[in-house]
LOVO-230281 format. One record per residue (C-alpha): residue in three letters; y, x, z; residue number from 0. Coordinates in steps of 0.1 Angstrom, whole numbers, m for minus. Layout:
<rs>
<r residuo="ALA" c2="Y" c1="X" c3="Z" num="NUM"/>
...
</rs>
This chain:
<rs>
<r residuo="MET" c2="0" c1="0" c3="0" num="0"/>
<r residuo="ASN" c2="33" c1="15" c3="m10" num="1"/>
<r residuo="ASP" c2="65" c1="10" c3="11" num="2"/>
<r residuo="ALA" c2="80" c1="m15" c3="m13" num="3"/>
<r residuo="GLN" c2="48" c1="m38" c3="m5" num="4"/>
<r residuo="TYR" c2="52" c1="m29" c3="32" num="5"/>
<r residuo="GLU" c2="86" c1="m42" c3="42" num="6"/>
<r residuo="LYS" c2="91" c1="m43" c3="80" num="7"/>
<r residuo="LYS" c2="111" c1="m73" c3="91" num="8"/>
<r residuo="PHE" c2="128" c1="m82" c3="124" num="9"/>
<r residuo="ILE" c2="134" c1="m114" c3="142" num="10"/>
<r residuo="ASP" c2="147" c1="m122" c3="177" num="11"/>
<r residuo="VAL" c2="120" c1="m138" c3="198" num="12"/>
<r residuo="ASN" c2="131" c1="m148" c3="233" num="13"/>
<r residuo="GLY" c2="157" c1="m121" c3="234" num="14"/>
<r residuo="ILE" c2="133" c1="m94" c3="221" num="15"/>
<r residuo="LYS" c2="139" c1="m77" c3="188" num="16"/>
<r residuo="THR" c2="106" c1="m80" c3="172" num="17"/>
<r residuo="CYS" c2="93" c1="m60" c3="143" num="18"/>
<r residuo="TYR" c2="67" c1="m75" c3="118" num="19"/>
<r residuo="ILE" c2="52" c1="m74" c3="84" num="20"/>
<r residuo="GLU" c2="43" c1="m105" c3="64" num="21"/>
<r residuo="GLN" c2="26" c1="m105" c3="29" num="22"/>
<r residuo="GLY" c2="11" c1="m132" c3="8" num="23"/>
<r residuo="SER" c2="12" c1="m170" c3="9" num="24"/>
<r residuo="GLY" c2="m12" c1="m196" c3="18" num="25"/>
<r residuo="GLU" c2="m31" c1="m203" c3="51" num="26"/>
<r residuo="PRO" c2="m15" c1="m180" c3="80" num="27"/>
<r residuo="LEU" c2="m36" c1="m153" c3="92" num="28"/>
<r residuo="ILE" c2="m20" c1="m135" c3="122" num="29"/>
<r residuo="LEU" c2="m33" c1="m100" c3="133" num="30"/>
<r residuo="ILE" c2="m26" c1="m89" c3="168" num="31"/>
<r residuo="HIS" c2="m30" c1="m52" c3="178" num="32"/>
<r residuo="GLY" c2="m43" c1="m38" c3="210" num="33"/>
<r residuo="ALA" c2="m25" c1="m19" c3="237" num="34"/>
<r residuo="LEU" c2="m4" c1="11" c3="227" num="35"/>
<r residuo="HIS" c2="m8" c1="3" c3="191" num="36"/>
<r residuo="ASP" c2="14" c1="m14" c3="167" num="37"/>
<r residuo="HIS" c2="11" c1="m35" c3="133" num="38"/>
<r residuo="PHE" c2="2" c1="m2" c3="116" num="39"/>
<r residuo="VAL" c2="m33" c1="m5" c3="124" num="40"/>
<r residuo="TRP" c2="m37" c1="m32" c3="103" num="41"/>
<r residuo="LYS" c2="m20" c1="m18" c3="73" num="42"/>
<r residuo="PRO" c2="m51" c1="m11" c3="53" num="43"/>
<r residuo="LEU" c2="m61" c1="m48" c3="54" num="44"/>
<r residuo="VAL" c2="m28" c1="m64" c3="47" num="45"/>
<r residuo="THR" c2="m25" c1="m62" c3="10" num="46"/>
<r residuo="ARG" c2="m62" c1="m70" c3="5" num="47"/>
<r residuo="LEU" c2="m61" c1="m102" c3="28" num="48"/>
<r residuo="ALA" c2="m29" c1="m114" c3="10" num="49"/>
<r residuo="ARG" c2="m45" c1="m108" c3="m24" num="50"/>
<r residuo="ASP" c2="m72" c1="m133" c3="m11" num="51"/>
<r residuo="GLY" c2="m46" c1="m160" c3="m7" num="52"/>
<r residuo="LEU" c2="m37" c1="m156" c3="28" num="53"/>
<r residuo="ASN" c2="m2" c1="m153" c3="44" num="54"/>
<r residuo="VAL" c2="m10" c1="m122" c3="66" num="55"/>
<r residuo="LEU" c2="15" c1="m117" c3="95" num="56"/>
<r residuo="ALA" c2="11" c1="m87" c3="119" num="57"/>
<r residuo="PRO" c2="37" c1="m83" c3="145" num="58"/>
<r residuo="ASP" c2="45" c1="m54" c3="171" num="59"/>
<r residuo="LEU" c2="41" c1="m68" c3="205" num="60"/>
<r residuo="PRO" c2="71" c1="m63" c3="226" num="61"/>
<r residuo="GLY" c2="74" c1="m27" c3="240" num="62"/>
<r residuo="HIS" c2="53" c1="m15" c3="211" num="63"/>
<r residuo="GLY" c2="60" c1="1" c3="177" num="64"/>
<r residuo="ARG" c2="94" c1="m9" c3="165" num="65"/>
<r residuo="SER" c2="97" c1="m39" c3="187" num="66"/>
<r residuo="GLY" c2="122" c1="m37" c3="215" num="67"/>
<r residuo="GLY" c2="118" c1="m47" c3="252" num="68"/>
<r residuo="LEU" c2="92" c1="m34" c3="277" num="69"/>
<r residuo="PRO" c2="55" c1="m45" c3="274" num="70"/>
<r residuo="LEU" c2="50" c1="m80" c3="289" num="71"/>
<r residuo="PRO" c2="33" c1="m81" c3="322" num="72"/>
<r residuo="SER" c2="3" c1="m103" c3="314" num="73"/>
<r residuo="ILE" c2="m19" c1="m116" c3="286" num="74"/>
<r residuo="GLU" c2="m6" c1="m150" c3="293" num="75"/>
<r residuo="ALA" c2="29" c1="m137" c3="289" num="76"/>
<r residuo="MET" c2="21" c1="m121" c3="255" num="77"/>
<r residuo="ALA" c2="3" c1="m152" c3="245" num="78"/>
<r residuo="ASP" c2="36" c1="m174" c3="252" num="79"/>
<r residuo="TRP" c2="55" c1="m146" c3="232" num="80"/>
<r residuo="LEU" c2="32" c1="m149" c3="204" num="81"/>
<r residuo="VAL" c2="34" c1="m188" c3="202" num="82"/>
<r residuo="ALA" c2="71" c1="m185" c3="203" num="83"/>
<r residuo="LEU" c2="72" c1="m160" c3="174" num="84"/>
<r residuo="LEU" c2="49" c1="m183" c3="152" num="85"/>
<r residuo="GLU" c2="70" c1="m214" c3="160" num="86"/>
<r residuo="LYS" c2="102" c1="m192" c3="151" num="87"/>
<r residuo="LEU" c2="86" c1="m182" c3="118" num="88"/>
<r residuo="GLY" c2="72" c1="m217" c3="111" num="89"/>
<r residuo="SER" c2="36" c1="m204" c3="114" num="90"/>
<r residuo="GLY" c2="30" c1="m223" c3="146" num="91"/>
<r residuo="GLY" c2="34" c1="m259" c3="130" num="92"/>
<r residuo="THR" c2="5" c1="m282" c3="121" num="93"/>
<r residuo="ALA" c2="m10" c1="m259" c3="93" num="94"/>
<r residuo="PRO" c2="m45" c1="m243" c3="102" num="95"/>
<r residuo="THR" c2="m40" c1="m209" c3="116" num="96"/>
<r residuo="THR" c2="m63" c1="m179" c3="118" num="97"/>
<r residuo="LEU" c2="m57" c1="m155" c3="147" num="98"/>
<r residuo="VAL" c2="m75" c1="m120" c3="148" num="99"/>
<r residuo="GLY" c2="m70" c1="m98" c3="176" num="100"/>
<r residuo="HIS" c2="m82" c1="m62" c3="184" num="101"/>
<r residuo="SER" c2="m90" c1="m51" c3="220" num="102"/>
<r residuo="MET" c2="m61" c1="m64" c3="241" num="103"/>
<r residuo="GLY" c2="m50" c1="m83" c3="212" num="104"/>
<r residuo="SER" c2="m82" c1="m104" c3="212" num="105"/>
<r residuo="LEU" c2="m74" c1="m117" c3="246" num="106"/>
<r residuo="ILE" c2="m39" c1="m125" c3="235" num="107"/>
<r residuo="ALA" c2="m53" c1="m144" c3="205" num="108"/>
<r residuo="LEU" c2="m78" c1="m162" c3="227" num="109"/>
<r residuo="GLU" c2="m51" c1="m174" c3="251" num="110"/>
<r residuo="ALA" c2="m26" c1="m182" c3="223" num="111"/>
<r residuo="ALA" c2="m54" c1="m203" c3="206" num="112"/>
<r residuo="ALA" c2="m56" c1="m223" c3="238" num="113"/>
<r residuo="ARG" c2="m18" c1="m229" c3="238" num="114"/>
<r residuo="LEU" c2="m19" c1="m239" c3="200" num="115"/>
<r residuo="SER" c2="m42" c1="m268" c3="207" num="116"/>
<r residuo="GLY" c2="m63" c1="m274" c3="178" num="117"/>
<r residuo="ARG" c2="m40" c1="m257" c3="152" num="118"/>
<r residuo="VAL" c2="m63" c1="m225" c3="151" num="119"/>
<r residuo="ARG" c2="m90" c1="m229" c3="125" num="120"/>
<r residuo="HIS" c2="m106" c1="m195" c3="132" num="121"/>
<r residuo="LEU" c2="m104" c1="m169" c3="160" num="122"/>
<r residuo="GLY" c2="m115" c1="m132" c3="153" num="123"/>
<r residuo="MET" c2="m120" c1="m110" c3="184" num="124"/>
<r residuo="VAL" c2="m126" c1="m73" c3="177" num="125"/>
<r residuo="GLY" c2="m134" c1="m48" c3="204" num="126"/>
<r residuo="THR" c2="m134" c1="m75" c3="231" num="127"/>
<r residuo="ALA" c2="m145" c1="m73" c3="266" num="128"/>
<r residuo="LEU" c2="m136" c1="m90" c3="299" num="129"/>
<r residuo="PRO" c2="m126" c1="m75" c3="322" num="130"/>
<r residuo="MET" c2="m107" c1="m55" c3="296" num="131"/>
<r residuo="PRO" c2="m106" c1="m18" c3="308" num="132"/>
<r residuo="ALA" c2="m73" c1="m1" c3="301" num="133"/>
<r residuo="ALA" c2="m57" c1="33" c3="306" num="134"/>
<r residuo="PRO" c2="m30" c1="35" c3="331" num="135"/>
<r residuo="ALA" c2="m3" c1="38" c3="304" num="136"/>
</rs>
């Protein structure tokens, strides 16, 4: 993927400057990275999935990558933030949505799916465990 196809966008979500990438059209697919990562971990997949007819969105969580703020204190707070992001971008409406999370992102995806009450068609959880061991950082 060249830089022209990989334009970073910014939006304010609950007072936090949020970086994300979005490519494609069609049913929304939201990719949620794990702790200490950012949207870049999904870069190899974004163009491929967009070519398959999906609207792929990969945000940087608060305090990660190019998003501002501090990391949020809990999975629940990050899920609330994700739902606010999707609603602000119009991806949290009535259209079926797919959430895919890696590691900590999988727990955020699971929690956000509960909040989106029936609007999530598919949930992908990669590298998931509960409890989720994490480094002190």
